[in-house]
C-alpha distance (Angstrom), angle and dihedral (degrees) to the residues before:
residue distance angle dihedral
X1 . . .
X2 3.82 . .
X3 3.80 90.8 .
X4 3.80 90.0 52.8
X5 3.81 90.8 49.6
X6 3.82 90.1 51.2
X7 3.81 92.1 50.3
X8 3.81 92.2 49.9
X9 3.82 91.7 47.4
X10 3.81 91.3 51.1
X11 3.81 90.8 50.0
X12 3.80 91.0 51.0
X13 3.80 92.4 47.3
X14 3.81 90.7 46.2
X15 3.79 91.2 52.6
X16 3.81 92.8 50.2
X17 3.82 90.2 50.0
X18 3.82 91.2 47.4
X19 3.84 91.4 48.0
X20 3.81 92.7 50.4
X21 3.82 91.7 49.3
X22 3.81 91.6 48.3
X23 3.81 94.6 49.3
X24 3.83 91.1 46.8
X25 3.79 90.4 51.7
X26 3.83 91.8 46.5
X27 3.82 90.0 51.2
X28 3.81 89.9 56.6
X29 3.81 90.0 56.6
X30 3.80 109.2 72.7
X31 3.80 101.9 -149.4
X32 3.84 98.6 50.6
X33 3.79 114.4 92.0
X34 3.78 127.0 -150.4
X35 3.79 114.4 -89.2
X36 3.79 115.1 -98.2
X37 3.76 129.8 -156.3
X38 3.79 117.3 -111.7
X39 3.79 119.3 -100.2
X40 3.79 112.8 -76.4
X41 3.79 107.7 -110.6
X42 3.77 126.6 -148.7
X43 3.76 116.3 -107.1
X44 3.83 110.0 -103.6
X45 3.78 113.7 -102.2
X46 3.82 92.3 -116.8
X47 3.82 89.1 64.9
X48 3.80 95.0 49.2
X49 3.77 117.4 95.8
X50 3.80 97.7 -153.5
X51 3.81 95.0 -109.8
X52 3.81 92.9 146.0
X53 3.80 92.6 52.3
X54 3.80 91.6 49.7
X55 3.80 90.7 48.4
X56 3.81 90.7 51.9
X57 3.80 93.6 48.3
X58 3.81 97.6 46.8
X59 3.82 100.6 29.5
X60 3.81 91.7 112.8
X61 3.80 93.8 50.6
X62 3.80 103.7 38.1
X63 3.80 132.6 43.8
X64 3.81 99.4 -144.7
X65 3.81 96.6 -164.7
X66 3.78 90.0 52.8
X67 3.82 89.4 44.7
X68 3.82 90.7 57.8
X69 3.81 90.2 51.9
X70 3.81 91.0 47.1
X71 3.81 91.1 50.8
X72 3.81 90.7 53.5
X73 3.79 89.2 48.5
X74 3.81 91.3 48.0
X75 3.80 90.8 51.2
X76 3.80 90.2 55.2
X77 3.80 92.8 46.4
X78 3.81 92.8 49.2
X79 3.81 91.6 49.4
X80 3.78 89.7 50.8
X81 3.81 98.5 43.6
X82 3.82 99.2 33.9
X83 3.82 106.9 34.9
X84 3.82 92.1 168.9
X85 3.83 89.9 65.0
X86 3.80 108.5 83.0
X87 3.81 96.7 -179.5
X88 3.79 131.1 2.8
X89 3.79 107.2 -121.6
X90 3.79 101.0 152.6
X91 3.78 136.8 55.2
X92 3.80 87.2 -137.6
X93 3.81 88.1 70.4
X94 3.79 94.9 52.1
X95 3.82 103.6 39.1
X96 3.85 98.4 62.5
X97 3.80 90.3 41.9
X98 3.81 93.0 52.0
X99 3.80 94.0 43.3
X100 3.84 90.4 57.0
X101 3.81 92.3 55.5
X102 3.80 112.0 71.5
X103 3.81 96.2 -171.8
X104 3.80 96.0 51.8
X105 3.79 92.3 80.5
X106 3.80 89.2 66.1
X107 3.79 100.0 51.1
X108 3.83 98.3 28.0
X109 3.81 96.6 46.2
X110 3.81 95.8 137.7
X111 3.80 92.0 51.9
X112 3.81 88.9 52.3
X113 3.81 90.1 51.2
X114 3.81 91.4 50.2
X115 3.81 90.4 49.7
X116 3.80 91.2 49.1
X117 3.80 91.5 50.4
X118 3.81 91.2 47.2
X119 3.80 94.8 48.7
X120 3.82 93.6 43.5
X121 3.79 91.9 48.7
X122 3.80 89.8 57.2
X123 3.81 90.8 53.0
X124 3.81 92.5 48.1
X125 3.78 91.8 49.8
X126 3.80 91.5 48.5
X127 3.81 93.3 51.7
X128 3.80 89.9 48.4
X129 3.78 90.4 50.7
X130 3.80 90.9 49.9
X131 3.80 91.9 54.3
X132 3.80 90.1 45.0
X133 3.81 91.6 52.8
X134 3.83 89.8 47.8
X135 3.79 88.1 52.8
X136 3.79 89.9 49.7
X137 3.82 91.1 51.2
X138 3.80 90.3 49.9
X139 3.79 91.5 51.0
X140 3.79 90.7 49.3
X141 3.80 90.3 50.2
X142 3.80 92.6 49.0
X143 3.79 92.7 47.8
X144 3.79 91.9 51.1
X145 3.83 96.3 45.5
X146 3.80 102.5 43.8
X147 3.79 134.3 48.1
X148 3.78 117.6 -94.0
X149 3.81 93.0 -117.3
X150 3.81 92.0 57.3
X151 3.81 91.6 44.6
X152 3.81 90.4 52.3
X153 3.81 90.9 48.2
X154 3.81 90.9 51.4
X155 3.80 89.5 49.9
X156 3.80 90.1 51.6
X157 3.81 90.2 51.3
X158 3.78 90.2 49.5
X159 3.80 94.6 47.9
X160 3.81 94.1 47.6
X161 3.82 98.0 44.6
X162 3.80 93.2 143.9
X163 3.81 91.6 60.7
X164 3.80 95.2 40.7
X165 3.81 90.8 53.3
X166 3.81 88.7 61.9
X167 3.83 93.4 55.6
X168 3.81 117.5 106.3
X169 3.82 102.9 -126.6
X170 3.83 94.2 -166.2
X171 3.79 90.3 57.4
X172 3.81 91.1 50.6
X173 3.82 91.2 47.2
X174 3.82 91.5 51.5
X175 3.81 91.1 49.8
X176 3.83 90.2 47.5
X177 3.83 91.4 52.6
X178 3.82 94.9 44.9
X179 3.81 94.7 54.3
X180 3.81 95.0 66.8
X181 3.81 130.7 41.4
X182 3.83 92.2 -147.0
X183 3.78 90.3 54.8
X184 3.78 89.9 46.0
X185 3.80 89.6 54.5
X186 3.82 91.6 46.8
X187 3.81 99.4 40.5
X188 3.80 99.1 25.0
X189 3.78 92.9 121.7
X190 3.81 88.5 60.9
X191 3.78 90.4 68.0
X192 3.77 93.9 51.3
X193 3.82 97.0 44.2
X194 3.83 113.8 61.2
X195 3.82 93.4 -173.8
X196 3.79 94.5 70.7
């Protein structure tokens, strides 16, 4: 291991010596400019974690500079109180620990806010998923109990609500009744009474 360290150190020293000699030689030649670093590129969006967006959303609720200090403090407290935990990787480790300490809510207020937001977000997502699955069940039921043509027509009415709101339903009902004698016998009073 020591031999490998020596070899790496010699390579680094050799490079620095080579670089200094090269820049000195380039300075003696008038038309060669100093080397410049390439333009700093933005990090691709897929490597960003969305920290700026989170800061913008919760800037009124959380002091992020104080949160960073509280997280460092929490790390030290966890190492001291829970020596078997090498690194906190789960909320399940922190929540019982923080709930046992009454005073932590005062000096770790931002951490408590972050935990509240995290735990409430899970509940909101779950309730949204429940309503979405209920909607899916309803769609499945409708598809299985009505013909496809009617289902497609209902979807068209739903998609184009703005146009369907403009339709005069009484006019459509009158036309529906007039097209069939059986309907006329059943709904005949509809034609005579304009209030229905």
